[in-house]
C-alpha positions as CSV (number, residue, x, y, z in Angstrom):
1,M,110.5,160.7,-8.7
2,S,108.5,162.8,-6.2
3,E,109.0,167.0,-5.8
4,P,110.8,167.8,-2.4
5,L,109.0,169.8,-0.3
6,P,109.5,173.8,0.3
7,P,111.9,174.3,3.0
8,T,109.3,176.4,4.8
9,E,106.8,174.0,5.0
10,L,108.6,171.5,6.3
11,T,109.8,173.7,9.4
12,D,105.8,174.4,10.0
13,T,105.4,171.4,10.4
14,Q,108.2,170.1,12.1
15,Q,107.2,173.1,14.9
16,L,103.6,171.6,15.1
17,R,105.4,168.2,15.9
18,Q,107.5,169.6,18.7
19,Q,104.5,171.7,20.2
20,R,102.1,168.2,20.5
21,A,105.2,166.3,21.6
22,G,106.0,169.2,24.3
23,L,102.3,169.5,25.7
24,A,101.7,165.9,25.6
25,L,105.0,165.5,27.8
26,A,103.7,168.2,30.3
27,E,100.2,167.0,30.5
28,A,102.0,163.5,31.6
29,E,104.0,165.2,33.8
30,L,100.7,167.1,35.8
31,R,99.2,163.6,36.4
32,R,101.9,162.6,37.4
33,S,103.0,165.3,40.0
34,E,98.9,165.2,40.9
35,L,99.6,160.9,41.2
36,R,102.0,161.7,43.9
37,F,100.6,164.8,45.7
38,R,96.9,162.6,45.8
39,E,99.5,160.0,47.1
40,L,101.0,161.9,49.6
41,F,97.4,163.2,50.7
42,E,95.8,159.9,51.2
43,S,98.6,158.2,52.8
44,S,99.7,161.3,55.3
45,P,99.0,159.9,59.0
46,D,97.2,163.3,59.9
47,A,93.7,164.1,59.0
48,I,94.2,167.0,55.9
49,F,91.4,169.2,54.5
50,V,91.1,171.7,51.9
51,E,88.5,174.2,52.8
52,D,87.5,177.9,51.8
53,L,88.1,181.4,53.7
54,A,84.7,180.5,55.0
55,G,85.5,177.1,56.5
56,N,83.1,175.0,54.1
57,V,84.8,171.7,53.5
58,L,86.2,171.2,49.9
59,D,88.4,168.1,50.2
60,V,89.8,165.9,52.7
61,N,91.7,162.5,53.3
62,R,90.9,159.1,54.6
63,S,92.8,160.0,57.8
64,A,89.9,162.9,58.3
65,C,87.9,160.3,57.2
66,E,88.6,158.3,60.3
67,L,89.3,161.3,63.0
68,H,85.4,162.0,62.0
69,A,84.0,158.5,61.5
70,L,82.1,159.8,58.4
71,K,83.1,158.4,54.3
72,R,83.7,161.7,52.3
73,E,80.6,161.9,50.7
74,E,79.2,163.4,53.9
75,L,82.6,165.8,54.8
76,V,83.3,167.6,51.8
77,G,80.1,170.5,51.8
78,K,80.1,170.4,55.9
79,N,81.4,174.1,57.7
80,A,84.0,173.0,59.9
81,I,82.9,175.4,62.2
82,H,79.9,174.7,62.4
83,D,79.0,170.9,62.1
84,L,83.0,169.4,63.3
85,V,83.7,171.3,66.2
86,P,81.4,170.4,69.4
87,P,79.1,173.0,70.5
88,A,80.7,174.5,73.2
89,S,84.1,175.2,71.6
90,R,82.2,176.2,68.3
91,A,83.3,180.5,69.5
92,A,86.2,179.9,70.5
93,A,87.2,177.6,67.4
94,A,85.8,180.5,65.2
95,A,87.3,183.4,67.0
96,N,90.8,180.9,65.8
97,F,89.9,180.3,62.7
98,Q,89.7,183.7,61.8
99,K,93.2,184.2,63.0
100,L,94.4,181.4,60.9
101,V,93.1,183.4,57.7
102,D,94.3,186.6,58.8
103,G,98.2,185.0,59.2
104,Q,98.1,186.2,62.5
105,V,99.0,182.4,63.7
106,S,100.0,179.7,62.0
107,W,98.7,176.4,64.0
108,I,96.0,175.8,67.9
109,E,95.2,173.4,69.5
110,G,91.2,173.1,70.0
111,E,88.6,170.0,69.3
112,S,87.0,167.7,67.0
113,R,83.5,165.9,67.0
114,R,83.7,162.7,65.8
115,A,80.3,161.6,64.3
116,D,79.2,159.3,67.3
117,G,79.3,162.7,69.2
118,R,82.8,162.6,71.3
119,S,85.0,165.1,71.4
120,V,88.6,164.4,69.9
121,P,91.6,166.7,70.9
122,V,93.8,168.1,68.1
123,E,96.5,170.2,66.7
124,I,96.2,172.2,63.6
125,R,98.2,173.5,61.2
126,V,97.1,175.7,58.4
127,V,98.8,176.4,54.9
128,K,97.4,179.0,52.5
129,I,97.1,177.9,48.9
130,E,94.8,177.8,45.3
131,F,92.3,175.0,44.7
132,D,90.6,175.4,41.5
133,A,92.1,178.7,40.7
134,R,91.0,180.5,44.1
135,P,92.2,181.0,47.8
136,A,91.7,178.0,50.2
137,L,93.4,176.9,53.2
138,L,94.9,173.5,54.0
139,F,94.8,171.9,57.4
140,H,97.0,169.5,58.6
141,V,95.1,168.4,62.1
142,R,96.9,166.1,64.6
143,D,94.7,163.9,67.0
144,L,96.6,164.6,70.7
145,T,94.2,161.4,72.5
146,A,97.4,159.4,72.7
147,R,99.8,162.2,73.5
148,R,97.3,163.7,76.3
149,N,96.9,160.5,77.5
150,T,100.9,159.9,77.8
151,E,100.9,163.4,79.8
152,V,97.8,162.6,82.9
153,A,99.9,159.2,83.0
154,L,103.2,161.0,83.4
155,R,101.4,163.3,85.9
156,S,99.3,160.6,87.7
157,S,102.5,157.6,87.8
158,E,103.8,159.3,91.4
159,S,99.9,158.8,92.3
160,L,98.9,155.2,90.9
161,F,103.0,153.9,92.7
162,H,101.5,154.7,95.8
163,S,98.0,153.5,94.8
164,V,99.7,150.3,93.8
165,W,101.4,149.6,96.7
166,D,99.1,150.6,99.2
167,N,96.1,148.7,97.9
168,S,97.9,145.6,95.9
169,L,96.6,142.1,97.6
170,D,100.0,141.0,97.2
171,G,103.0,141.8,100.6
172,M,105.6,143.9,99.1
173,R,109.2,144.7,100.7
174,L,111.7,147.3,100.3
175,T,115.3,146.1,101.7
176,D,118.7,147.9,101.7
177,K,121.9,145.6,100.9
178,D,122.0,144.9,104.4
179,G,118.5,143.3,104.8
180,I,117.0,146.3,106.1
181,I,113.2,146.6,105.9
182,I,113.1,150.2,104.3
183,A,109.8,150.2,103.7
184,V,106.1,147.5,103.3
185,N,102.6,148.1,102.2
186,R,99.9,147.4,104.0
187,A,99.5,143.6,102.4
188,F,102.8,143.1,103.9
189,C,102.0,143.8,107.6
190,Q,98.7,141.6,107.5
191,L,100.4,138.5,105.5
192,V,102.7,138.6,109.0
193,G,101.2,140.0,111.9
194,L,103.6,143.1,112.5
195,T,103.0,147.0,112.0
196,A,105.3,148.9,109.7
197,A,106.2,150.5,112.6
198,Q,107.6,147.7,113.5
199,L,109.3,146.5,110.6
200,E,110.7,148.9,109.0
201,G,114.6,150.3,110.0
202,Q,114.6,146.3,111.1
203,P,116.3,143.5,109.7
204,F,114.1,141.8,107.7
205,T,114.5,138.5,109.7
206,I,112.4,140.1,112.7
207,I,109.3,138.4,110.7
208,Y,110.6,134.7,111.5
209,G,110.3,132.4,114.3
210,T,112.7,131.7,116.4
211,N,114.1,128.7,114.8
212,A,114.8,130.7,111.4
213,N,118.3,131.3,111.3
214,A,119.1,134.7,111.0
215,E,122.2,135.1,110.2
216,T,122.4,132.6,107.2
217,M,119.4,134.8,105.7
218,L,121.4,138.4,106.2
219,K,124.5,136.5,104.7
220,N,122.5,135.3,101.3
221,H,120.8,138.8,101.6
222,R,124.4,140.3,100.6
223,H,125.4,137.6,98.3
224,D,121.9,138.7,96.4
225,F,122.8,142.2,95.9
226,S,126.3,141.1,94.2
227,K,124.4,139.6,91.5
228,T,122.9,141.1,88.5
229,A,120.2,139.1,88.3
230,L,117.7,136.9,90.5
231,D,115.8,133.9,90.4
232,H,112.6,136.3,89.9
233,R,110.2,133.6,91.3
234,R,110.0,130.9,94.2
235,E,108.0,129.1,96.6
236,R,109.6,129.5,100.5
237,D,107.7,127.9,104.1
238,F,108.2,130.2,107.0
239,P,107.0,129.6,110.5
240,L,106.3,133.1,111.0
241,H,107.1,134.6,115.0
242,D,104.0,134.3,115.7
243,G,103.9,130.2,115.4
244,R,102.2,130.0,112.0
245,A,104.1,128.1,109.1
246,V,103.0,129.4,105.8
247,R,103.8,129.1,102.5
248,F,104.8,132.1,100.4
249,E,105.5,132.7,96.5
250,I,108.2,135.3,97.2
251,S,109.0,137.6,93.9
252,D,112.3,140.1,93.7
253,S,113.4,142.3,91.6
254,F,116.4,144.9,91.8
255,V,115.0,148.9,91.4
256,E,116.7,152.3,91.6
257,S,115.6,154.9,94.6
258,G,117.0,158.3,94.5
259,G,120.8,159.1,94.7
260,N,121.1,155.4,92.7
261,L,120.4,154.2,96.2
262,R,119.4,149.9,95.2
263,L,116.9,148.5,96.7
264,L,115.6,145.0,96.2
265,L,111.7,144.4,96.0
266,S,110.5,142.0,97.6
267,I,106.3,141.0,96.7
268,F,104.8,138.2,99.2
269,R,101.4,136.4,98.0
270,D,100.5,133.8,100.8
271,I,99.8,130.0,99.0
272,T,99.7,128.2,101.9
273,M,96.0,127.3,100.9
274,Q,96.1,127.2,97.5
275,R,98.6,124.2,98.4
276,R,96.9,122.6,100.2
277,L,94.0,122.4,98.3
278,E,96.2,121.5,95.2
279,D,97.2,118.5,97.6
280,Q,93.7,117.5,97.9
281,L,92.6,117.6,94.3
282,R,95.4,115.4,93.8
283,Q,94.2,113.4,97.1
284,S,91.0,113.3,95.0
285,Q,92.4,111.9,92.0
286,K,94.4,109.3,93.5
287,M,91.2,108.1,95.4
288,E,89.5,108.5,92.4
289,A,92.5,106.0,90.0
290,I,92.2,103.8,93.2
291,G,88.2,103.5,93.5
292,Q,88.2,102.6,88.8
293,L,90.9,99.7,90.0
294,A,88.5,98.2,93.1
295,G,85.9,98.7,91.0
296,G,87.6,96.4,88.2
297,I,88.6,93.9,91.0
298,A,85.3,93.3,92.4
299,H,83.6,93.1,88.8
300,D,86.0,89.8,88.0
301,F,85.5,88.8,91.8
302,N,81.9,88.4,91.0
303,N,81.8,86.6,88.6
304,I,83.7,83.9,90.0
305,L,82.0,84.1,93.4
306,T,78.8,83.6,91.7
307,V,79.7,80.4,90.2
308,I,81.3,78.6,93.7
309,L,78.1,80.1,95.6
310,G,75.5,78.6,93.2
311,H,77.6,75.4,93.1
312,A,78.0,75.3,96.6
313,S,74.3,75.9,97.1
314,L,73.2,73.6,94.2
315,L,75.3,70.7,96.5
316,A,74.0,72.0,99.9
317,M,70.6,71.1,98.7
318,S,71.9,68.1,96.9
319,D,70.7,64.2,98.2
320,L,74.4,64.2,99.3
321,D,76.0,63.0,102.8
322,E,76.1,65.5,105.8
323,D,79.8,65.0,105.4
324,T,79.4,66.4,102.2
325,I,76.6,69.0,102.4
326,Q,78.8,70.6,105.4
327,S,81.6,71.9,103.6
328,A,79.6,72.8,100.5
329,R,78.0,75.1,103.2
330,Q,81.2,75.8,104.2
331,I,82.3,76.7,100.9
332,K,79.0,78.8,100.4
333,H,80.1,80.6,103.6
334,A,83.7,81.6,103.1
335,S,82.4,82.9,99.9
336,E,79.3,85.2,101.6
337,R,82.3,86.7,103.3
338,A,84.3,87.8,100.4
339,A,81.4,88.9,98.5
340,A,80.4,91.3,101.0
341,L,85.0,92.2,100.5
342,T,83.2,93.1,97.0
343,S,80.6,94.6,98.1
344,Q,82.3,96.9,100.0
345,L,85.0,97.4,97.2
346,L,82.3,98.3,95.0
347,A,81.2,100.8,97.5
348,F,84.4,102.6,97.2
349,G,84.6,102.5,94.0
350,R,81.1,104.3,93.4
351,K,80.1,101.0,91.2
352,Q,77.0,99.4,93.2
353,I,73.9,99.8,92.5
354,F,72.4,103.6,93.9
355,N,68.4,103.8,93.9
356,P,67.8,107.3,95.5
357,R,65.0,108.4,97.0
358,P,64.3,111.5,99.4
359,V,64.7,110.2,103.0
360,D,65.3,111.9,106.3
361,L,68.3,111.0,107.8
362,N,66.9,111.7,111.2
363,R,64.3,108.7,110.5
364,I,67.5,106.9,109.4
365,L,69.6,107.4,112.6
366,G,66.2,107.3,114.5
367,K,66.1,103.6,113.7
368,M,69.5,102.1,113.9
369,S,69.9,103.6,117.3
370,D,69.4,100.1,119.1
371,M,71.6,98.2,116.5
372,I,74.3,101.4,116.7
373,A,74.6,100.8,120.5
374,R,74.3,97.1,120.4
375,L,77.3,96.9,119.0
376,V,79.8,99.9,120.1
377,G,79.0,98.1,123.9
378,E,78.4,99.8,127.4
379,D,81.6,101.2,127.7
380,I,81.0,103.7,125.1
381,D,78.2,106.6,126.3
382,L,76.4,107.5,122.6
383,Q,75.0,110.6,122.1
384,L,72.5,111.2,119.3
385,N,71.8,114.6,118.4
386,F,68.9,115.3,115.7
387,S,68.2,118.1,113.7
388,G,65.3,120.0,114.4
389,E,63.3,119.9,111.0
390,P,63.6,117.2,108.4
391,A,67.0,116.3,107.2
392,L,65.5,115.4,103.8
393,V,68.6,114.3,100.9
394,E,68.5,112.2,97.9
395,A,69.8,109.4,99.4
396,D,69.8,105.2,99.0
397,T,68.5,104.0,102.7
398,S,71.4,100.8,103.4
399,M,73.8,103.4,101.6
400,M,73.4,105.8,104.5
401,E,73.1,102.4,106.7
402,Q,76.3,101.1,105.8
403,V,78.1,104.6,105.9
404,V,76.7,105.6,110.2
405,L,77.7,101.5,110.9
406,N,80.9,101.9,109.4
407,L,82.0,104.8,111.3
408,S,80.3,103.3,114.2
409,V,82.6,100.3,113.9
410,N,86.0,102.5,113.1
411,S,85.0,104.6,116.4
412,R,84.2,101.9,118.8
413,D,88.1,100.5,117.7
414,A,89.6,103.2,118.1
415,M,88.0,103.3,121.8
416,P,88.8,99.8,123.3
417,K,88.9,101.1,126.9
418,G,85.8,103.1,126.5
419,G,84.6,106.5,125.5
420,E,81.9,109.3,123.8
421,M,80.8,108.6,120.8
422,K,78.4,111.8,119.7
423,I,76.1,111.2,116.0
424,R,74.8,114.6,114.8
425,I,73.0,115.5,112.2
426,A,72.6,119.3,111.3
427,H,71.6,121.7,108.1
428,R,73.9,123.9,107.2
429,E,74.8,126.4,104.4
430,I,77.8,126.7,102.8
431,T,78.7,130.3,101.2
432,E,82.0,130.6,98.9
433,A,84.2,131.6,101.1
434,Q,83.6,128.8,102.9
435,A,84.2,125.7,100.3
436,R,87.2,127.0,99.5
437,H,89.0,125.4,102.4
438,S,88.7,122.2,100.1
439,A,89.1,121.1,97.4
440,E,85.2,118.8,97.4
441,A,83.0,121.3,98.5
442,R,81.0,123.6,97.5
443,A,78.4,126.7,98.4
444,G,75.0,125.4,98.8
445,R,72.5,123.2,101.3
446,F,73.6,120.9,102.8
447,V,72.9,118.1,105.7
448,C,75.5,117.6,107.9
449,L,75.7,113.8,109.4
450,S,78.9,114.5,111.9
451,H,80.0,111.4,113.3
452,T,82.5,112.2,116.7
453,D,84.5,109.9,119.2
454,T,87.3,110.7,121.9
455,G,89.2,108.0,121.0
456,G,93.3,108.6,120.3
457,G,93.1,110.5,116.8
458,I,94.5,110.1,113.5
459,P,98.0,111.0,113.0
460,P,98.6,113.5,110.5
461,E,101.1,111.7,108.4
462,N,97.7,108.7,108.2
463,I,95.3,111.0,107.3
464,S,95.6,111.2,103.5
465,R,95.2,107.8,103.3
466,I,92.7,106.9,105.7
467,F,90.1,106.1,103.1
468,E,92.2,103.7,100.2
469,P,91.3,100.6,100.3
470,F,93.1,97.9,103.2
471,F,94.9,100.8,104.5
472,T,94.5,100.1,107.9
473,T,96.3,100.6,112.0
474,K,94.4,97.8,113.8
475,E,96.7,94.9,114.2
476,L,96.2,91.5,111.7
477,G,92.7,90.2,112.1
478,K,91.2,93.1,113.8
479,G,89.6,94.6,110.4
480,T,89.8,94.3,106.9
481,G,90.6,98.1,106.0
482,L,87.5,98.4,103.9
483,G,85.4,100.0,106.1
484,L,86.4,104.0,105.7
485,A,86.8,103.8,101.7
486,T,83.0,102.4,101.2
487,V,82.4,106.0,103.7
488,Y,84.4,107.1,101.3
489,G,82.3,106.0,97.9
490,I,79.0,106.4,99.0
491,V,79.6,109.9,100.0
492,K,81.1,110.6,96.5
493,Q,77.7,109.0,94.8
494,H,76.1,110.8,96.8
495,H,77.7,114.1,95.1
496,G,79.0,114.9,99.0
497,W,82.4,115.1,100.5
498,I,83.9,114.3,103.4
499,D,86.0,117.0,105.4
500,I,88.1,115.3,108.8
501,E,89.0,116.8,112.5
502,S,91.5,115.0,114.3
503,T,93.8,115.7,117.1
504,L,96.1,113.0,118.9
505,G,95.1,112.0,122.0
506,H,91.5,113.7,121.7
507,G,89.8,112.1,118.7
508,T,88.6,112.8,115.6
509,T,85.1,113.7,114.0
510,F,84.0,113.2,110.6
511,H,81.9,115.4,108.8
512,I,79.6,114.0,105.8
513,F,78.2,116.9,103.8
514,L,75.3,115.1,101.8
515,P,72.9,118.1,99.4
516,A,69.6,118.9,100.7
517,T,66.5,118.1,99.1
518,T,62.5,120.0,99.8
519,T,60.8,116.8,98.3
520,A,59.5,114.9,100.4
521,A,60.5,111.8,102.3
522,V,59.3,108.0,100.0
523,E,59.9,105.1,102.2
524,P,61.3,102.5,100.6
525,E,59.6,99.3,99.2
526,H,60.6,96.3,100.9
527,F,61.6,93.2,100.0
528,D,59.0,90.0,100.8
529,T,61.5,87.9,102.2
530,Q,58.6,84.9,103.2
531,F,58.0,84.6,99.3
532,R,58.9,81.1,97.9
533,A,60.4,80.6,94.5
534,R,58.2,78.3,92.5
535,G,59.3,76.9,89.2
536,G,58.2,77.3,85.1
537,A,57.7,76.0,81.9
538,E,58.1,80.0,80.4
539,T,61.5,79.9,78.6
540,I,64.1,81.7,78.8
541,L,67.2,83.5,77.2
542,V,70.2,83.9,79.6
543,V,73.2,86.2,78.1
544,E,76.9,85.5,79.5
545,D,80.2,85.6,78.4
546,E,81.2,83.5,81.6
547,R,81.0,79.7,80.4
548,D,80.7,78.5,84.2
549,L,78.8,80.6,85.1
550,R,76.2,81.1,82.3
551,E,76.1,76.9,82.9
552,M,75.4,77.5,87.1
553,V,72.8,79.8,85.5
554,A,71.1,77.4,83.0
555,R,71.4,74.3,85.2
556,T,69.8,76.3,87.7
557,L,66.4,77.6,85.8
558,N,66.5,73.7,84.0
559,R,65.7,72.4,87.7
560,Q,62.8,74.4,87.8
561,G,61.3,73.6,85.2
562,Y,62.3,76.3,82.5
563,R,63.5,75.9,79.2
564,V,66.9,77.5,78.4
565,F,68.4,79.0,75.5
566,Q,72.0,80.2,76.4
567,A,73.8,83.2,74.4
568,V,77.7,84.2,75.2
569,D,77.4,87.5,73.6
570,G,74.7,90.9,73.3
571,P,75.4,89.0,69.1
572,T,75.0,85.4,69.4
573,A,71.5,86.2,71.3
574,L,70.1,88.5,68.8
575,D,70.5,85.5,66.2
576,I,68.4,83.0,68.7
577,W,65.7,86.1,69.3
578,E,65.5,86.4,66.0
579,K,64.1,82.2,65.6
580,Y,62.9,82.1,68.6
581,R,61.1,85.1,69.6
582,D,57.5,84.7,70.2
583,Q,58.6,81.4,72.3
584,I,61.2,84.2,74.6
585,S,59.5,84.7,77.8
586,L,62.4,86.6,79.8
587,V,65.7,87.5,78.9
588,F,68.3,87.0,81.4
589,S,71.5,89.7,81.0
590,D,74.7,90.8,81.9
591,V,75.7,94.3,81.0
592,V,79.1,94.5,80.3
593,M,79.9,91.7,77.2
594,P,82.4,91.0,74.9
595,G,80.7,91.0,71.0
596,G,80.5,94.9,70.5
597,M,77.5,95.5,72.4
598,N,76.6,95.7,75.9
599,G,73.1,94.7,78.4
600,R,71.5,97.8,76.9
601,E,72.3,97.9,73.8
602,L,70.8,94.1,73.3
603,A,67.9,95.4,75.3
604,E,67.1,98.4,72.6
605,R,67.1,96.2,69.7
606,I,64.7,93.5,71.5
607,W,62.7,96.5,72.9
608,K,62.3,98.0,69.7
609,D,60.9,94.2,68.1
610,K,59.2,93.9,71.1
611,P,58.4,96.4,73.6
612,A,56.7,94.7,76.2
613,Q,59.7,92.0,76.4
614,K,60.5,91.5,80.2
615,I,64.7,92.0,80.9
616,I,67.1,91.5,84.0
617,F,69.9,92.8,83.6
618,S,73.1,91.2,86.0
619,T,76.6,92.9,86.5
620,G,79.2,92.4,89.2
621,Y,80.3,95.6,88.5
622,G,77.9,98.2,88.7
623,T,75.1,100.1,86.4
624,D,77.6,102.1,85.0
625,A,77.0,101.0,81.2
626,L,73.6,101.2,81.6
627,G,73.8,105.2,81.4
628,K,72.6,107.5,84.1
629,D,69.3,107.4,82.5
630,F,68.5,104.0,82.9
631,H,66.2,103.2,85.8
632,L,66.9,99.7,87.8
633,D,64.6,97.8,89.7
634,P,66.2,95.8,92.2
635,Q,62.8,94.1,92.8
636,L,62.4,93.1,89.6
637,N,64.9,93.2,86.8
638,Y,68.3,94.1,88.1
639,L,70.6,91.1,90.4
640,P,74.0,92.3,91.5
641,K,76.7,89.5,91.5
642,P,76.9,87.5,93.3
643,Y,73.9,85.7,94.1
644,L,72.2,82.7,95.5
645,P,70.4,80.3,93.1
646,Q,67.4,80.8,95.5
647,Q,67.8,84.7,94.4
648,L,68.2,84.1,91.3
649,A,65.1,81.9,90.9
650,L,62.9,83.2,93.0
651,L,63.4,87.0,91.5
652,I,62.8,85.6,87.8
653,R,60.1,84.1,88.8
654,R,58.8,87.3,90.7
655,Y,59.2,89.7,87.1
656,L,57.2,86.5,85.1
657,D,54.0,86.7,87.1
658,V,54.1,90.3,86.7
659,E,51.5,91.4,84.3
């Protein structure tokens, strides 16, 4: 057994351990204290600077760095007076700093300078401390920018109110519970056409016409004052005192004036033109939808008409008795009339072939003058006014002729007892302000074709419908209702628009605006109508999904001596092409087909294999499916439906003969 330690030795060891433990606890507490200080130091929203008595920066927190837009290492070591204060304020800052050191003051207001040179108003409070065992100053610096802005805003609030009141584009009106106008702004006076002197002190009903029920309006107004809340925004149509009919958007709210006087603040915005433009836009969208429907109907109908026309023509050329041939001719004649209707539907829907080139509307109208004169008759005084300079537009000549003819027929029918018809061509520069008066108008240079008659005018309720297909006010059998629909479609296809002016009993003017161009006019090529189709022995691939139409085309070409392959869709046509590509001289293809491949896609597959391959496209719906970048020449590679067998044979022979 070991000897026990002497009591005195045990006591010394315990004391040493206790001293060490106490020291460790003190050090740990010091570290926690320093950590808490550092957390408070860094998290303070105020900028904190520790500076010596000369103003040299010893330490800073995060907010101080943000105040000056500098990093900690960039701030430490700088002199607060010389480096962190705007030059103009340094003399005052030095004097104030000395007062803080001497204890004469504990806070001051001054300016700090950010790294970008901007001055920031600050409030500075100081406490004397020891830092690294030497006297130092602890500065709390608070950014006063927000407070200064608030003070400025408060001082300017009254001025701001008057500025808003006087310069607002919306009309403002203050009324009391009895409906008496207390005050109005300048915009309100302009809206209603009365001065402030005429309005203030009068019942608010003074602005309305004699047809307005003033007593009811004032009664409703007094009732509104019993409510705690109002319908904040509403729209109303008002007849004003000067006869104008306007639509106001009105916002109401209660305000408290001096002496707890409750007033109603009403803000008026004239939305008459805005609603008118919205109505025009809705009308334009409706016409677009109708156009899509019309184009679709025409497409299907043209396929049927092509078959009827084709077989009627073949019968008429057959060796049959005269009665049968006469019946075939009647069928052909009726089909051609139906085809004219579908052509107008396609024009309305903007789906017909469109071959624009620079043309002069002056020359087109000049060439048509005799035709128009014969069309309208001797009872109508026809006046043509041409532009003093070329009226150049990018347009399809035949479509422009169609526009003028349809408008002339419409005007002639509006003047059964005679009258005046004026057609005028002029250049117009449309400004942004002018363009806002029509939903379809836009700013720029345009050529305007104005067509005026002195007929009975158009009733207001019909103006929104006159461009709809088959809408007509004429007697049964006097018209199809497609003339103006055709005009609308053609103008839209030419990226233009139509404005109408009409007064009952005084006549109507149609203003047609087309984009002007500076490109010189090009005379259109003329198709040689005296050319007679020859037959041939070449091989032709016919691609058409309508069976009856496909067989009629094949029969026509077989009679001309051609060898014909038939395909119901694009994939079938490619299978035939793979086997007989070296024998096929020409491909005659529909544009829109089933099978997931349209006419353009088929052509591109064939041209990839044989770039010089001749292809003629045909459709009853227009060429949109081929893309706007796809050029078609109606003299060579496009045949619109419906067509006659003679036209088919003529175009195919002509294209085959092209080298």
